[in-house]
N, C-alpha and C positions, 0 to 999 in steps of 0.2 A: 658403936664406933671406936668410942674410947677405949672398951674393954678388949676388941680386937687388936687394937694398937699396942697395948700392954702386953698382950699375949705374945704377938709377934716379936716385940722387943726381948722378952724373957727367952723365947726360942733362939733368938740370934745370940745373945748372951750364953746360953747354955751350950749351944753349937761352938762358940769362939773357945770355949775353955777344953773341948776335945782335941787332941792332938794324935794323928795317926801313926807317926814314926818319931821317937825322941832321940834315937841315935843308941851309942853304945849303952848295953846293959837292958834295953828295951824287950820285952818279952811279949809276943802274939802267940794266942792260941785261936785256932779256927776248927769250925766244925761245920760240914755241909753235905749236901748232895753231890753225886758224881753222874754225869751223863755222858755215854759213849755209844756208838752202833753195838746192837746186840747185848747191852747191860746198863744198869743203873744200881748205884750203890751209894755207900757214905765213905766220907773222905775227912781226915783230920791233918792239920799242920801245927808246927810249933817252931816259931823263929825266934832267934836271939841276935840282938842287935850288937855288932863286934865294932863299929865305928859310926861315924854321923850318917852315912848313907849305904852301909854295908849289914846285911845279915846272913846267916847260915841257920839251917834248920833241918828238919826231918818231916815228911809227909808220908801218909798210908792211905790206902784205899782198899775197902772190900767191896765186892760187887755182889749184892743181894739178890737183884732180879736180873737172870741172865735169860736169853733166848731158850725156849723150850727144845729147839732143835739142836743146841750145843751140849756136849756132854763136859762141862768144866768142873775140875776139881779144885780143892782149896789153892793150890800154886798157881791156878789160872786166873782164879778170882781176887787174890791178894797181891799187893804190890806195896813196897816200901822205898822210899827216896831220900837220899841226901841232898839238900838243895842250897844254892847260894842265891840272894837277892840283891839288886840295886835299888834302895829304897829312894824314890825321887820326890817325897813330900816337900822336902826344904828346897829342891831345885825349881819346881812348880809353883811353889809358895802359897800353897793351899793346906793349912795344917791340918785339917779334918781330912784330906784325902791322900793317900798314900798310892802311888802307881808305882809296881815293882816288877820288872823285868828280871829273868832269873835263869839259871842252869840247872838240871837235876842229874843226878846218877839213880837209876833205880834197878830193881831186879830184873827187867826186861829190856831197858834201853838207856842210851843218853839222849836227854832231851832238853827242851826248853820251856819256859812257861811266862805267861804274862798276866799280871793281876793288878785289881784295884781293891783297896778298901775304904769305906766312908766312916767314920765314927760319928755317932749322935752324941755321945757322952764321953767321960775319961774311961768308961771301961767296956761300952758296948758298941759295935759297930757292925756292918754287913760287908761282904767281899765277894767278887767274882773273879773267876781265873780260868785261863786256857791253858792246856799241856799239850805238848805235841813232840812226838821223837825226831831226833835228828839222826842217830845212828842205832838201829836194832841190833842186838848181840848176835840173833840168829839171823844171817844173812839170805839162808835159803827159803824155801816155801813155808809160810807161816799158815797154820790150820786156822779156823775161825776162832778155836778157843785159844790159841797162843797168840792172836790179836787182840784180845781182851787186856786192857793196861797197857797195849803198846801201839796205840792209835790217838787221835785227836780227842781229848778229853775236856768237858766244860764243867766246873765247879761252882756252886753257888752257894752261901751260907752265911754264918754268924761269925764275928771275929771279937775276940775279948783280950783285954789288956790284962796282964798278970803282974 
């Protein structure tokens, strides 16, 4: 029982040192899996803190697994986005958890995202994020291939402090 108490105290102390978003100059890199209708892939993001609660960044996705019925080329599998985040860790008062709603401009649409990242240590954490289009650039009928990276997307993966 005494050993269990000591281990629990060490875990709490190690979690207390992890801070999800530090403000201006903070850099985050995330890599993970991307899930959407008719495809799964890999995604990566980079965010740079510009103020106490603001960050700008870039995100990219490439779909590796696409439904066999689709004839998707590179342009339909790949997407890159410029993004803006409102980092709310200081607002909610939990240093280890950063909840960040934001907007993004991609090759396919203007959209929004909501994510959360939790840091276990100073350099490593996990994240989850949803992305959805607000306005699609092509307003006509979209083929199933054109809908790739132009629909609701769920991402999950690892987050790193740089």
